[in-house]
C-alpha positions in Angstrom: 72.5 61.2 76.4 68.9 59.2 75.6 66.5 62.0 74.8 62.9 60.5 75.6 60.3 62.1 73.3 56.4 61.6 74.2 54.1 61.2 71.1 50.8 62.5 73.3 48.6 64.8 72.2 48.8 68.0 74.1 46.2 70.0 72.5 43.9 71.3 75.0 40.0 70.3 74.4 39.3 74.0 74.9 41.5 75.2 72.2 44.4 76.3 74.3 47.8 76.5 73.4 48.8 73.1 74.3 49.3 73.8 78.1 48.0 71.2 80.7 44.5 72.0 81.6 44.3 74.2 84.8 47.7 75.7 84.2 48.0 79.7 83.7 50.6 81.6 81.8 53.0 80.8 84.3 52.5 77.2 84.8 51.8 77.6 88.5 49.4 75.1 89.4 49.6 73.1 86.2 49.6 69.3 86.1 52.5 67.2 84.8 55.3 68.7 86.6 58.3 67.2 88.2 60.3 68.4 91.0 62.1 66.9 94.2 59.3 67.5 96.2 56.6 66.0 94.0 55.3 65.5 90.8 55.8 62.1 88.9 59.4 60.9 87.7 60.4 58.6 85.5 59.9 55.5 88.1 56.1 56.5 88.4 53.2 55.2 86.0 50.4 57.7 86.8 48.4 58.9 84.0 48.8 62.3 82.4 46.4 65.1 83.2 43.4 65.4 81.4 43.3 61.4 80.8 45.5 61.3 77.6 47.8 58.4 77.4 51.1 58.1 75.3 54.0 56.3 74.7 57.5 57.4 75.1 60.0 57.0 72.1 63.8 57.1 72.9 66.2 58.9 70.9 69.7 58.2 70.8 72.6 60.9 70.0 73.4 59.1 67.1 70.0 59.5 65.5 68.9 55.7 66.4 65.9 55.3 68.3 63.9 52.6 70.4 61.3 52.1 72.4 60.9 52.0 76.5 60.1 48.3 77.6 57.4 50.0 79.4 54.7 52.1 77.8 56.3 51.4 74.6 54.6 50.6 71.2 54.0 46.9 70.7 54.8 45.6 67.5 51.4 44.8 66.6 51.0 48.8 66.9 49.0 48.9 69.8 50.1 50.6 73.1 50.6 49.2 76.4 48.7 51.0 79.2 49.7 54.6 79.0 51.9 55.8 81.6 53.4 59.6 82.2 56.8 59.9 83.5 57.0 63.5 83.8 58.9 63.9 80.4 57.1 66.9 78.4 56.9 65.6 75.1 58.0 67.2 71.6 55.2 67.4 69.4 55.9 66.0 66.1 54.5 63.5 63.9 55.7 60.2 63.3 56.7 60.6 59.8 57.5 63.9 58.4 58.5 65.7 61.5 60.6 63.1 62.9 62.3 62.4 59.7 63.2 66.1 59.2 64.4 66.2 63.1 66.6 63.3 62.4 67.9 64.8 59.4 69.2 68.0 61.6 70.6 65.9 63.9 72.8 63.9 61.1 73.4 67.3 59.8 74.7 68.8 63.1 76.5 65.4 63.8 78.4 65.8 60.3 79.5 69.3 61.2 81.0 68.3 64.7 83.0 65.6 62.9 84.3 67.9 60.2 85.5 70.4 63.0 82.7 72.9 62.0 82.3 74.4 65.5 80.4 77.5 67.0 81.6 81.0 65.9 83.0 81.3 69.3 85.7 78.7 69.0 87.7 81.2 66.4 87.5 83.4 69.5 88.3 80.5 71.8 91.5 79.6 69.7 92.7 83.2 68.9 92.4 84.7 72.1 91.3 82.4 74.9 93.6 79.4 74.4 96.8 81.7 74.6 95.9 82.9 77.9 94.8 79.5 79.1 98.1 78.1 78.2 100.0 81.1 80.0 97.9 80.4 83.1 98.8 76.9 83.1 102.5 78.1 82.7 102.1 80.6 85.0 100.9 78.0 87.9 103.6 75.6 86.7 106.6 78.6 87.5 105.0 79.5 90.4 104.5 76.1 92.4 107.0 76.5 94.9 106.3 79.9 95.6 102.6 80.0 96.0 100.3 78.1 98.6 98.5 75.2 97.2 94.9 76.7 97.6 95.8 79.6 95.7 97.1 77.5 93.1 94.2 75.0 93.2 91.9 78.0 92.6 93.3 79.3 89.6 93.7 75.5 88.3 90.0 75.0 89.0 89.5 77.4 86.1 91.8 75.5 83.8 90.1 72.3 84.8 86.5 73.8 84.3 87.8 75.2 80.9 89.2 72.1 79.5 86.0 70.3 80.8 83.4 72.6 79.1 85.7 72.7 75.9 85.2 68.8 75.6 81.6 69.0 75.4 79.0 70.4 72.8 79.7 73.7 71.4 76.2 73.8 69.9 74.5 74.1 73.4 74.2 76.9 75.9 73.6 76.1 79.3 71.6 79.0 81.2 70.6 78.7 84.6 67.6 80.8 86.1 68.5 81.8 89.7 66.9 83.9 92.3 65.5 84.3 95.8 62.6 82.8 97.4 59.1 83.9 95.8 60.9 85.6 92.7 59.3 83.5 90.4 62.1 81.5 89.1 59.8 78.4 88.1 57.0 80.2 86.9 59.4 82.0 84.1 61.1 78.5 83.4 57.5 76.9 82.9 56.9 80.1 80.6 59.8 80.2 78.6 59.5 76.0 78.1 55.8 76.7 77.1 54.6 74.2 79.5 54.8 73.4 83.2 57.8 71.9 84.0 59.2 73.1 87.4 56.8 73.2 90.1 55.8 76.5 91.2 53.7 77.4 94.4 53.5 79.1 97.6 55.0 76.5 99.7 59.0 77.5 100.5 61.3 76.5 99.3 59.3 74.9 96.3 62.2 74.0 94.2 64.5 71.5 96.1 66.7 70.4 93.2 67.8 71.7 89.8 65.5 70.8 86.9 66.8 70.9 83.2 65.2 71.4 79.8 66.7 70.9 76.9 65.4 72.2 73.4 67.5 69.9 71.3 69.3 66.8 71.7 73.2 66.0 72.4 73.3 68.2 75.9 73.6 64.9 78.0 77.3 65.8 78.9 76.6 68.9 79.8 73.8 67.9 82.4 76.1 65.1 83.6 78.5 67.8 84.2 75.9 69.5 86.2 74.9 66.2 88.2 71.3 66.5 87.0 69.7 63.2 87.3 68.0 61.7 84.3 64.4 62.2 86.1 64.6 65.7 86.3 65.7 66.5 82.3 62.8 67.5 80.6 62.0 68.8 77.0 59.9 71.6 76.1 56.7 71.9 74.3 57.6 73.1 71.0 55.5 74.7 68.3 56.7 74.8 64.6 57.5 78.4 65.0 59.4 77.7 68.2 61.4 74.7 67.0 64.3 77.0 65.8 63.9 79.8 68.1 65.9 78.6 71.1 67.6 75.6 69.2 70.6 74.8 71.4 69.5 76.2 74.9 69.6 74.2 78.0 67.8 75.8 80.6 68.0 75.0 84.2 65.7 75.9 87.2 67.9 76.0 90.4 66.6 76.1 94.2 66.4 79.4 96.0 69.7 81.0 96.8 68.5 82.3 100.0 66.9 78.7 101.0 66.8 77.8 104.6 68.1 74.6 103.5 72.1 74.4 103.3 72.0 72.0 100.7 70.0 73.9 98.3 72.3 76.8 98.6 75.1 74.5 97.9 73.6 73.2 94.7 73.0 76.9 93.8 76.8 77.8 93.9 78.0 74.4 92.6 75.8 74.9 89.2 76.2 78.8 89.0 80.2 77.8 88.5 79.5 75.9 85.6 76.6 77.0 83.6 77.3 79.4 80.5 75.0 82.2 81.6 72.8 83.3 84.4 69.4 84.5 84.6 68.7 86.5 87.8 65.0 86.8 88.6 64.1 89.4 91.2 61.0 90.7 92.4 59.7 94.2 93.3 60.2 93.3 96.9 63.9 91.7 96.8 65.6 93.1 94.1 67.6 95.3 96.4 68.5 92.3 98.9 71.9 92.7 100.4 72.7 89.0 100.0 71.9 89.0 96.4 74.2 92.0 95.5 77.2 91.2 98.1 77.3 87.5 97.5 76.5 87.0 93.9 76.1 89.9 91.7 79.1 92.2 93.1 81.8 89.3 92.9 80.4 88.3 89.4 80.6 91.7 87.8 83.2 90.6 85.6 80.7 88.3 84.1 78.2 90.6 83.1 78.1 89.6 79.3 76.6 86.4 80.6 74.3 87.6 83.0 70.7 88.5 82.6 69.0 90.4 85.3 65.1 90.0 85.2 62.5 91.9 87.3 59.4 89.8 87.6 56.1 90.3 88.7 55.8 94.0 87.3 51.9 93.2 87.1 51.9 93.8 90.9 53.2 97.0 90.1 50.6 100.0 89.3 51.3 102.8 86.6 55.0 103.8 86.1 56.1 102.2 89.3 57.6 99.3 87.3 59.8 101.7 85.3 60.9 103.4 88.6 61.9 99.8 90.0 63.6 98.8 87.0 65.5 102.3 87.1 66.7 101.9 90.3 67.7 98.0 89.8 70.1 99.3 87.0 71.4 101.7 89.5 72.0 98.9 92.0 73.6 96.9 89.4 75.9 100.0 88.3 77.1 100.2 92.0 77.9 96.8 92.0 80.2 97.1 89.1 77.9 95.5 86.7 78.3 96.9 82.9 74.7 97.0 81.6 74.3 96.1 77.7 73.0 99.3 76.7 73.2 101.3 73.3 74.7 98.3 71.9 77.3 98.2 74.6 78.6 94.4 76.0 77.1 94.0 79.5 74.2 92.6 81.4 70.7 92.2 79.7 68.3 94.0 82.1 64.3 93.5 81.4 61.1 93.6 83.3 58.5 91.1 82.4 55.7 89.2 84.4 55.9 85.4 84.2 52.2 85.2 85.4 50.8 87.2 82.6 53.2 86.8 79.9 54.1 90.5 79.7 57.9 90.8 78.6 58.5 86.9 78.2 58.6 87.4 74.6 61.3 90.1 74.9 63.6 87.8 76.8 62.8 84.9 74.8 64.1 87.1 71.8 66.9 88.1 73.8 68.0 84.4 74.7 67.4 83.6 71.0 70.0 85.8 69.7 72.3 85.0 72.5 72.2 81.3 72.0 72.3 81.8 68.1 75.8 83.6 68.6 77.1 80.4 70.7 79.6 82.5 72.3 78.6 82.2 75.8 80.9 79.4 76.8 84.0 81.1 75.6 82.9 84.3 77.2 82.0 82.6 80.6 85.6 80.8 80.4 87.1 84.4 79.6 85.3 86.1 82.5 86.5 83.1 85.0 89.9 83.6 83.7 89.7 87.6 84.4 88.3 86.7 88.0 91.0 84.3 88.4 93.6 86.7 87.1 92.3 89.8 89.5 92.5 87.5 92.5 96.1 86.6 91.6 97.0 90.2 91.0 98.3 91.0 94.4 100.5 87.9 93.9 102.0 89.1 90.7 101.7 93.0 90.4 104.6 94.9 91.9 104.5 98.5 92.8 107.2 99.3 90.9 109.6 97.5 88.1 111.8 95.2 90.5 115.3 94.6 90.1 118.7 95.8 91.7 119.8 99.1 90.6 123.5 99.8 89.8 123.6 102.1 92.8 122.5 99.4 95.3 125.0 96.8 93.8 127.6 99.6 94.5 126.5 100.1 98.0 126.6 96.3 98.5 130.0 95.7 97.4 131.0 98.9 99.4 129.7 97.6 102.7 131.5 94.3 101.8 134.5 96.2 101.2 134.5 97.7 104.6 133.8 94.5 106.2 137.0 93.1 105.2 138.8 96.6 105.7 140.1 97.0 102.1 140.5 100.8 103.0 142.5 100.0 105.8 144.9 97.3 104.1 145.4 100.0 101.2 146.5 102.2 103.7 149.0 99.5 105.5 150.5 98.8 102.3 151.4 102.4 101.3 152.8 102.6 104.8 155.0 99.3 103.9 155.8 101.0 100.9 156.9 104.0 102.4 158.5 102.2 105.4 160.8 100.1 103.0 161.8 103.2 101.1 162.9 105.0 104.1 164.8 101.7 105.0 166.8 101.7 101.8 167.3 105.6 101.6 167.6 106.8 105.0 170.5 107.9 106.8 172.3 105.0 108.6 172.4 107.3 111.9 168.6 107.9 112.0 167.9 104.0 111.4 170.4 103.5 114.2 168.5 105.9 116.7 165.3 104.4 116.0 166.7 100.8 116.7 168.2 102.6 119.9 164.8 103.8 120.9 162.6 100.6 120.2 165.2 98.4 122.2 165.1 101.0 124.9 161.6 100.7 125.5 160.0 98.5 128.4 159.0 95.0 127.5 155.5 95.7 128.5 155.0 98.6 125.7 156.6 96.5 123.1 154.3 94.9 120.3 153.8 91.5 120.9 154.9 88.6 118.2 151.9 86.9 116.4 148.4 88.6 115.5 146.3 90.5 117.9 143.1 88.8 119.4 140.7 89.7 116.6 137.6 88.5 118.4 135.8 92.0 118.8 136.8 92.8 115.2 135.4 89.6 113.4 132.2 90.0 115.6 131.7 93.7 114.3 132.7 92.6 110.8 130.2 89.7 110.7 127.5 92.2 111.9 128.6 94.5 109.0 128.2 91.5 106.5 124.6 90.7 107.7 123.8 94.0 107.9 124.9 94.3 104.1 123.3 91.8 102.9 119.9 92.6 104.7 120.1 96.1 103.1 120.4 94.5 99.5 117.6 92.3 99.9 115.2 95.0 101.3 116.0 97.3 98.2 115.8 94.1 96.0 112.2 93.2 97.3 110.9 97.0 97.4 107.7 96.7 95.8 107.6 93.0 95.3 104.3 90.8 96.2 104.9 89.1 99.4 105.6 85.5 98.0 108.1 86.6 95.7 109.8 89.1 98.5 109.9 86.1 100.7 111.7 84.2 98.1 114.3 87.1 97.5 114.8 87.3 101.1 115.3 83.3 101.7 117.8 83.4 98.7 119.8 86.6 100.1 119.9 84.8 103.6 121.2 81.5 102.3 123.8 82.9 100.5 124.6 85.0 103.9 125.3 82.1 105.8 129.1 81.5 104.7 130.0 85.0 103.1 131.8 86.2 106.5 134.1 83.0 106.0 134.5 83.6 102.5 135.5 87.3 102.8 138.1 86.2 105.7 139.7 83.9 102.8 139.6 86.5 100.5 141.3 88.9 102.8 143.8 86.4 103.0 144.1 85.6 99.4 144.2 89.0 97.9 145.7 91.0 100.7 149.6 91.7 101.4 151.2 88.4 102.6 152.8 89.0 106.1 156.5 89.8 105.7 156.2 90.6 102.1 158.8 93.1 101.0 157.1 95.8 98.3 159.1 96.1 95.0 161.7 98.6 94.8 161.8 101.3 91.7 164.6 101.3 89.4 166.1 104.4 90.9 166.3 103.1 94.4 169.8 101.6 93.8 171.0 104.9 92.6 169.6 106.5 95.7 171.3 103.9 98.1 174.4 104.3 96.4 174.5 108.6 97.2 173.3 108.0 100.6 176.1 105.7 101.2 178.3 108.3 99.4 177.0 110.8 102.1 177.8 108.9 104.8 181.1 107.8 103.4 182.0 111.4 103.2 180.9 112.0 106.6 183.1 109.2 107.9 186.2 110.5 105.8 185.9 113.9 107.3 185.5 112.6 110.8 188.6 110.6 110.5 190.6 113.4 108.7 189.6 115.8 111.9 190.5 113.0 114.7 194.1 112.5 112.6 194.7 116.3 113.0 193.5 116.5 116.4 196.1 113.7 117.7 198.8 115.4 115.2 199.1 112.5 112.7 198.1 115.0 109.8 199.0 118.6 109.4 196.6 121.1 110.8 193.7 121.7 107.8 190.2 121.9 109.3 188.7 123.7 106.0 188.5 120.4 103.7 187.6 118.1 106.7 184.7 120.2 108.0 183.5 120.8 104.6 183.2 117.2 103.6 181.6 116.6 107.2 179.1 119.3 106.7 178.4 117.9 103.0 177.5 114.3 104.7 175.7 115.7 107.3 173.4 117.8 105.3 173.6 115.6 101.9 172.1 112.5 103.8 168.6 113.8 105.0 168.5 116.0 101.8 168.5 112.5 99.9 166.5 110.8 102.4 164.1 113.6 102.1 164.0 113.5 98.3 163.5 110.1 98.2 160.6 110.5 100.7 158.9 112.9 98.0 159.6 110.6 95.2 158.2 107.6 96.8 154.8 108.8 97.8 153.3 108.4 94.1 154.4 105.0 93.9 153.2 104.1 97.5 150.0 105.7 96.9 149.4 103.5 93.9 150.7 100.3 95.7 148.2 100.7 98.4 145.3 101.4 96.1 146.2 98.4 93.8 146.1 96.2 97.4 142.7 97.8 98.1 141.2 97.6 94.8 142.3 93.6 94.7 140.7 93.4 97.9 137.3 95.2 97.0 137.2 93.3 93.8 137.6 90.0 95.5 135.1 91.0 98.1 132.7 92.1 95.6 132.7 88.8 93.6 132.3 86.7 96.8 129.1 88.7 97.5 128.0 88.6 94.1 128.6 85.0 93.7 127.1 84.1 97.0 124.2 86.8 97.5 123.6 89.2 94.2 123.5 86.1 91.9 120.9 84.2 93.9 118.9 87.2 94.3 118.7 88.1 90.9 118.0 84.6 89.7 114.8 84.9 92.1 114.4 88.6 90.4 114.3 86.9 86.8 112.2 84.1 88.0 109.6 86.7 89.0 110.2 88.6 85.9 109.4 85.5 83.9 105.8 85.0 85.9 105.0 88.6 85.5 105.3 88.5 81.8 103.2 85.2 81.8 100.6 87.1 84.3 100.2 90.0 81.7 99.5 87.4 79.0 97.0 85.7 81.1 95.1 89.3 81.8 95.5 89.7 77.9 96.9 93.2 77.9 97.5 94.1 74.4 95.3 91.9 72.8 92.9 92.7 70.3 89.4 91.3 70.9 86.4 91.3 73.1 87.6 88.6 75.6 89.9 90.8 78.0 88.5 92.9 80.8 91.4 93.4 82.6 93.2 96.1 81.0 95.7 97.5 83.5 99.3 96.6 83.5 101.1 95.3 86.6 103.8 97.3 87.9 
């Protein structure tokens, strides 16, 4: 930045304090002002008020100086025709004061080169930088889950924090904002000590932001605010005030309630970039709904970088000023703005009169302490970060800890097992084992009777070869699978923020697309093959041998009786009848004993078949549905932890405002 120093004598012939003649304490009506609507600017060649002439001396940031081509000093020491470019001059001598000033600038440059930053830098590195890094990672992890507008708003905080960090740490940019007629420009001039910004009864008076920098090196900050060179000023400094507001960059904004839309846009743009704000209110508009609803309430988290000034108290009689100030504090408390009372951090609320100078010194002292701390940029970035985190809270804070419980997983596996018919398959395997045992251990006459009954049934009632038409069963099974997926997805997203709930549902839906077909393949692979003969226990051959012996005894007894009837053998009914009775009674007894003995193995065989099918169905559901859902939940858990880092939960320090955990 090129700072312009005007070596003119600003002393008042009447013995005034150095203000231009005709200007009151507020600067209203003063000469030598500049604004968008009037006042000489850098291109004008008008003479300074009071007839004084001067030359403009140029100081660069590196401490080197030169002369303006126009109105500068000639080599012979004489000046060209004096001209007033509207810049308020710093009153320094051409010798000692200039040398001291150059020495201070050189020292500040050396501090910057050696890395000696403001006290707020330590807080930035220890508290703010980790939160900004977490926000950057949070945006990266959420890029495919959140809309671009939401990410852009969060990214703007990172961009503005990086842009402010690259600029001067030695300056604090404070904007003066207020409504029409609140006296912003008058207060601006009173703090600068000379009329810089035009003040008057015409509305709106301030049409463009005007900057006043107490020290050099603020060019980058003003360029960031897009304030043109012709509207950059320097205050009238006294030897006592040289170091009081050192590092302050004061911005006079247009009216936030201006009828001109461009003025309001400028106010909103600059308020988002400055380090602190002085809100100027008057006794008539201090409770204006537009001020509180549009600005103060949304910026309640920026209380530590906010000043609220009740101006024009000279118009209030008696103790009315105290009553209005108390009511203003009440309104600010309703807006959620913490008031910096009793040493607590918060907004500074003062009452003053820019016209009479009452309370201006108190504001100057408060600004001096505020600027000297040099922590406003960090506090402003922290407040912006808190506001961004608060806006993101509905997107990351779950109502409950997310995840699939073991009960939900078991219920999903049970529903899939039901869909593939695991229980029915187990029962079928058990019946197959029992049927095989009956065939092996049953009496031949009973098997022959059952065969005869099957053969004697009508053809229409006989079971047809081949599998039955499974159309309805397949449709029902597909519906059960879809219902199971919807149920487990609903349980997984319970309490999740909407974007992440949608991501979980989409993952479950994608997995469910081929799940019915996969379950059919599982049922074929894990089920009992058609025509498969269950294995026989070791005692089955003995049971078959005993049953065959009973049958043989029956046959021998019967043939013996038949031989006696036809006279081949001598009559002896006792032994043949006893043999036949033993075979007739023993056969069913062996069959019944075998039936009791096979119940346990048959049940275990059916349970094993059911278990295999259940496990296969559960594995398929886990691979296709549960694992993708768990991956999305794990991703949310990761971004949730990053969000907790962004809001600064558990950090020791004064940066964090949000103290509630999410979920």
